[in-house]
C-alpha positions as CSV (number, residue, x, y, z in Angstrom):
1,X,142.2,80.2,112.5
2,X,140.4,83.5,113.5
3,X,138.1,85.1,111.0
4,X,139.1,87.9,109.1
5,X,137.2,91.0,108.9
6,X,134.2,91.2,106.6
7,X,134.6,88.0,106.2
8,X,131.7,86.0,104.5
9,X,131.7,82.7,105.9
10,X,128.7,83.0,108.4
11,X,125.8,85.6,108.7
12,X,125.3,85.1,112.1
13,X,121.9,87.0,113.8
14,X,120.5,89.8,112.3
15,X,121.2,92.7,112.6
16,X,118.6,94.5,115.0
17,X,116.9,90.9,115.9
18,X,116.5,89.9,119.3
19,X,118.5,86.9,121.5
20,X,116.0,84.5,122.4
21,X,117.6,83.4,125.4
22,X,117.8,86.6,126.6
23,X,114.1,87.3,125.8
24,X,112.9,84.4,127.5
25,X,115.0,85.3,130.6
26,X,113.2,88.8,130.4
27,X,109.8,87.5,130.2
28,X,110.9,85.0,133.2
29,X,111.8,88.0,135.7
30,X,109.3,90.4,134.5
31,X,106.7,87.4,135.9
32,X,108.4,87.0,139.0
33,X,108.2,91.0,139.6
34,X,104.9,90.6,138.8
35,X,103.8,87.8,140.5
36,X,105.9,89.2,143.4
37,X,104.5,93.2,143.1
38,X,102.1,92.8,146.6
39,X,105.2,91.8,148.5
40,X,107.8,93.7,146.8
41,X,105.9,96.9,148.1
42,X,105.7,96.0,151.3
43,X,109.3,95.3,152.1
44,X,109.8,98.8,150.2
45,X,107.2,100.4,152.2
46,X,108.9,98.8,155.2
47,X,112.2,101.2,154.7
48,X,113.4,104.0,156.0
49,X,112.9,106.9,153.8
50,X,116.6,106.9,152.8
51,X,116.7,103.1,151.7
52,X,113.4,103.5,149.9
53,X,114.9,106.5,147.6
54,X,118.2,103.8,146.8
55,X,115.8,101.0,146.3
56,X,113.4,103.1,143.7
57,X,116.8,104.8,141.9
58,X,118.2,101.4,141.4
59,X,114.9,99.9,140.4
60,X,114.5,103.0,138.0
61,X,117.6,102.0,136.2
62,X,115.3,98.8,134.5
63,X,112.7,100.4,133.9
64,X,113.9,104.4,132.5
65,X,116.6,104.7,129.4
66,X,119.8,105.8,130.0
67,X,120.8,109.4,129.5
68,X,124.0,110.5,127.7
69,X,126.0,113.4,128.7
70,X,125.6,116.2,125.4
71,X,128.6,118.0,124.6
72,X,128.0,121.6,123.9
73,X,130.1,123.4,121.2
74,X,131.0,126.4,122.1
75,X,132.4,129.1,119.5
76,X,135.1,131.2,121.1
77,X,135.7,134.6,118.7
78,X,139.0,135.9,119.2
79,X,139.0,139.5,120.2
80,X,141.7,141.7,122.3
81,X,141.2,141.8,126.4
82,X,141.2,145.2,126.6
83,X,140.3,147.5,123.3
84,X,142.9,150.2,125.2
85,X,146.0,150.5,126.7
86,X,147.3,153.7,128.4
87,X,150.5,153.8,130.1
88,X,150.9,156.3,132.8
89,X,154.4,158.0,133.8
90,X,154.1,158.6,137.3
91,X,157.1,161.1,138.7
92,X,158.7,160.1,141.8
93,X,159.1,163.2,144.5
94,X,162.7,164.0,145.2
95,X,163.0,162.0,148.3
96,X,162.5,158.5,146.4
97,X,165.0,159.8,143.9
98,X,167.4,160.7,147.0
99,X,166.8,157.2,148.8
100,X,167.5,155.1,145.2
101,X,171.0,157.1,145.0
102,X,171.5,155.8,149.0
103,X,170.9,152.4,148.4
104,X,173.2,152.7,144.4
105,X,176.1,153.6,147.1
106,X,175.9,151.5,149.8
């Protein structure tokens, strides 16, 4: 029988407390990196510039916090596209009227 939401049967790990196993793995990995720092630097120096930058960027994910995208909230103000619309009537010369009549007669 699965637990239901907001059950009171178990408290679990308190919010904000660290997982002991995860903490131990982090400490061991940090020790591994510290012990091999000189060799890692030599290996990175031996890489081509493009590869070196790629490795540094990959490693930075473990050191620098992830940045989140920020949504911009833009307030739109409705206003007319044109403040004034003018209509112009252009008289067609006499030959325009004759060509229209010729087409209508066809």
